[in-house]
C-alpha positions as CSV (number, residue, x, y, z in Angstrom):
1,M,5.7,-2.8,28.1
2,G,4.8,-2.1,24.4
3,I,4.0,0.8,22.7
4,D,0.2,0.9,22.4
5,E,-1.4,1.7,19.0
6,L,-3.5,4.8,20.3
7,D,-0.8,6.3,22.2
8,V,1.3,6.7,18.9
9,L,-1.8,8.1,17.1
10,R,-2.6,10.3,19.7
11,W,1.0,11.7,19.2
12,L,1.1,12.1,15.7
13,H,-2.3,13.6,16.3
14,I,-0.8,16.4,18.4
15,L,2.3,16.9,16.1
16,A,-0.3,17.3,13.1
17,M,-2.4,20.0,15.4
18,V,1.0,21.7,16.3
19,Y,2.2,22.2,12.7
20,W,-1.4,23.2,11.8
21,L,-1.6,26.3,14.4
22,G,2.1,27.0,14.0
23,G,1.9,26.9,9.9
24,E,-0.9,29.4,10.0
25,W,0.8,31.8,12.5
26,G,3.9,31.7,10.4
27,V,2.0,32.6,7.2
28,F,0.0,35.3,9.0
29,Q,3.2,37.0,9.9
30,T,5.1,36.6,6.4
31,S,2.2,37.9,5.0
32,Y,2.8,41.4,6.1
33,N,5.9,41.5,4.3
34,V,4.4,40.2,1.1
35,I,2.1,43.0,0.7
36,N,4.6,45.6,1.6
37,R,5.1,47.9,-1.1
38,N,8.3,49.6,0.3
39,L,10.2,46.3,-0.3
40,P,11.7,45.5,-3.5
41,M,9.9,42.8,-5.6
42,D,12.3,40.3,-5.2
43,E,12.3,40.4,-1.3
44,R,8.6,40.3,-1.2
45,R,8.8,37.2,-3.7
46,R,11.3,35.7,-0.9
47,H,8.8,36.3,1.8
48,M,6.2,34.7,-0.3
49,E,8.5,31.5,-1.0
50,T,8.9,31.4,2.9
51,A,5.1,31.7,3.4
52,Y,4.5,28.8,0.9
53,R,7.2,26.5,2.8
54,I,5.5,26.8,5.7
55,D,2.1,26.7,4.8
56,I,2.6,23.2,3.3
57,L,3.5,21.8,6.8
58,A,0.2,23.4,8.0
59,R,-1.6,21.7,5.2
60,T,0.0,18.5,5.8
61,G,-1.3,18.8,9.7
62,I,-4.7,19.5,8.5
63,I,-5.2,16.6,5.9
64,L,-3.5,14.1,8.2
65,L,-5.8,15.4,11.4
66,L,-8.9,13.6,9.8
67,P,-7.5,10.0,9.1
68,L,-5.4,10.0,12.5
69,G,-8.8,11.3,14.2
70,L,-11.2,8.8,12.5
71,H,-8.4,6.1,13.2
72,M,-8.4,6.8,16.8
73,G,-12.0,6.8,16.9
74,A,-12.2,3.2,15.6
75,L,-10.0,2.3,18.4
76,L,-12.0,4.3,20.9
77,Y,-15.1,2.5,19.8
78,M,-16.7,6.1,18.7
79,H,-17.8,4.3,15.0
80,D,-18.0,1.1,13.5
81,Y,-15.6,1.6,10.7
82,G,-12.4,-0.4,11.5
83,G,-10.2,-2.9,9.4
84,S,-10.2,-2.8,5.9
85,W,-12.4,0.4,6.1
86,L,-9.3,1.9,7.4
87,V,-7.0,0.7,5.1
88,I,-9.1,2.2,2.4
89,M,-9.2,5.5,4.0
90,W,-5.3,5.9,4.5
91,L,-4.7,5.1,0.9
92,V,-7.3,7.6,-0.1
93,F,-5.8,10.6,1.9
94,A,-2.4,9.5,1.2
95,A,-3.3,10.0,-2.5
96,W,-4.8,13.3,-1.2
97,L,-1.5,14.4,0.4
98,S,0.5,13.4,-2.4
99,L,-1.6,15.6,-4.5
100,T,-0.9,18.4,-2.1
101,W,2.7,17.9,-2.2
102,M,2.9,17.8,-6.0
103,A,0.9,21.0,-6.1
104,F,3.4,22.5,-3.7
105,F,6.5,21.5,-5.6
106,K,5.0,22.7,-9.0
107,R,3.4,26.0,-7.4
108,E,4.8,28.6,-9.7
109,T,3.6,26.7,-12.7
110,D,0.4,26.5,-14.3
111,A,0.3,22.5,-13.8
112,G,1.0,23.5,-9.8
113,I,-2.2,25.9,-10.0
114,R,-4.5,23.3,-12.0
115,L,-3.3,20.8,-9.1
116,T,-4.1,23.2,-6.3
117,R,-7.5,23.6,-7.6
118,I,-8.0,19.8,-7.7
119,D,-7.1,20.1,-3.8
120,E,-9.4,22.6,-3.4
121,A,-12.0,20.6,-5.2
122,I,-11.6,17.6,-2.8
123,R,-12.3,19.8,0.1
124,F,-15.9,20.8,-1.4
125,V,-16.6,16.7,-1.1
126,V,-15.0,16.3,2.1
127,I,-16.6,19.2,4.0
128,P,-20.1,18.4,3.1
129,L,-20.0,14.8,3.8
130,L,-18.4,15.8,7.4
131,L,-20.9,18.4,8.0
132,V,-23.6,15.8,7.4
133,A,-21.8,13.2,9.6
134,S,-21.2,15.1,12.5
135,I,-24.6,16.9,12.7
136,S,-26.4,13.8,12.1
137,S,-24.6,11.9,15.0
138,L,-25.2,14.9,17.2
139,L,-28.8,14.6,16.3
140,G,-28.5,10.9,17.4
141,Y,-28.8,9.2,13.8
142,G,-25.2,8.1,13.7
143,P,-22.5,7.4,12.1
144,F,-20.5,8.4,15.2
145,L,-21.3,7.8,18.8
146,A,-22.6,11.1,20.1
147,G,-24.6,10.4,23.2
148,P,-24.1,12.0,26.8
149,G,-20.2,12.0,27.5
150,N,-19.8,10.9,24.0
151,A,-20.8,13.8,21.9
152,W,-17.0,15.2,22.0
153,F,-16.1,13.4,18.9
154,A,-18.8,14.5,16.5
155,A,-18.4,18.2,18.1
156,K,-14.6,18.0,17.1
157,L,-15.5,16.7,13.6
158,L,-18.5,19.4,12.9
159,I,-15.6,22.3,14.2
160,Y,-13.2,20.6,11.9
161,A,-15.4,20.7,9.0
162,L,-16.1,24.4,9.7
163,L,-12.5,25.3,10.0
164,L,-12.1,23.6,6.8
165,V,-14.2,26.2,4.9
166,I,-12.1,29.0,6.4
167,G,-9.0,26.7,5.2
168,L,-10.2,26.5,1.9
169,K,-10.8,30.6,1.7
170,L,-7.5,30.7,2.8
171,R,-6.2,28.4,0.2
172,F,-8.0,30.6,-2.3
173,V,-5.6,33.4,-1.1
174,M,-2.6,31.4,-1.5
175,R,-3.4,30.8,-5.0
176,E,-4.4,34.4,-5.7
177,W,-1.0,35.4,-4.7
178,T,1.1,33.2,-6.9
179,E,-1.4,34.5,-9.8
180,L,-1.2,38.0,-8.8
181,F,2.8,38.0,-8.3
182,R,3.1,36.5,-11.7
183,R,1.0,39.3,-13.4
184,L,3.5,41.7,-11.6
185,A,6.2,40.1,-13.0
186,T,5.1,40.4,-16.9
187,E,2.9,43.6,-16.3
188,G,5.6,45.3,-13.9
189,D,4.3,47.6,-10.9
190,S,0.3,48.0,-11.2
191,P,-1.5,49.8,-8.5
192,Q,-4.8,47.8,-9.0
193,I,-3.0,44.6,-8.7
194,E,-1.4,45.9,-5.3
195,A,-4.8,47.0,-4.3
196,V,-6.4,43.2,-4.9
197,L,-3.2,41.7,-3.3
198,D,-3.7,43.8,-0.3
199,K,-7.5,43.3,0.1
200,S,-7.4,39.8,0.0
201,I,-4.5,39.2,2.4
202,R,-6.4,41.7,4.9
203,Q,-9.4,39.8,4.5
204,A,-7.8,36.4,5.1
205,R,-6.2,37.9,8.3
206,N,-9.4,38.7,9.8
207,L,-10.7,35.3,9.2
208,A,-7.2,33.6,10.8
209,Y,-8.7,35.2,14.2
210,V,-11.4,32.7,14.0
211,Y,-9.5,29.9,12.5
212,W,-7.1,30.2,15.5
213,I,-10.0,29.9,18.0
214,G,-11.7,27.2,16.3
215,I,-8.5,24.8,16.3
216,A,-8.0,25.7,20.1
217,T,-11.5,24.5,20.5
218,V,-10.7,21.0,18.4
219,A,-7.7,21.0,20.7
220,F,-9.7,21.5,23.9
221,L,-12.5,19.0,23.3
222,G,-10.0,16.2,22.3
223,A,-8.0,16.8,25.3
224,T,-10.8,17.1,27.9
225,K,-13.7,15.2,26.4
226,A,-15.7,17.8,27.8
227,I,-19.0,16.8,26.4
């Protein structure tokens, strides 16, 4: 008995979800030490470096979930975009993922910050497209099948798009970490910079709880196809 393409994609989809959820939890926990003023700056920077190394796996999972899901959707006849469309889709997402990793490798440089901004800009295109496509499908206009018993696919994409909005905010926080720590390295101890750093991370932590609930909901819909 051979290996089924859909089963392999489902396995990869689960791995991407695990890295997404686990990575976000790791960054969340590491952030406590990033803003801990009682720690030496070098140690805080080491924790920030750890957070970035964990976060790149979460970012990779986030990006891969979409093409994997759309590919599985084609095999499940949830939409009609197969064949050459899937090849083009994978090439586009491979380019996006390469950009994300380049930004990670150059994260401590001005070039890395510029690449991160481009990565963020891509999400300003992807998010509206997903919102329009998923809502349109749930209203019965396509492009995805969303009739009785089949609404789970479009619903997953809708929640995923909303999670990307939260993820974009968290990306802003991560980029701000880099910029603020570079200022601390050149300007020395600054209560103003520390206050901004503390506020941004505390706001991100509140969003993280919503994030995890949303990720769990996406996983639930995919596993149960409840609607």
